[in-house]
C-alpha angles and dihedrals in degrees: 000000000000117000116253092211119115108266090202095056110133093010130097123204093220090063088068093043091051091045092231120180122230088255093054091049090050091051091051093049091049091050092048091051091053093045094049093052094052116115092242092054092045091054090049092053093043091054093051094043091050091051092046090054092046091053092046096240099109110114097343095115096239092130094238130131134187110238135191118243127213090255091055097257128127125239135180115239143151111295092227092055093046095048094044090059097085105152105253113204091015091285119139111244098179116137 
């Protein structure tokens, strides 16, 4: 029987497109780990999680996320839209 696990787990399609070596991928993952455990990043996640819980969207499977806006506010939007907005070329793409 074929496994139901995600065959893409731990891989990212852009690594192939960018022709990254295993060493480069490891460096990126190490950097991401350090970045995500910084105090600033923790506060950012805490703020969004708190607001998601307050609005009743946290973990209910409705596909919604709370997102920061350029003006510093918080808005509810589709999770796919929010997570696709990843700031290419270091430009802010917040709403």
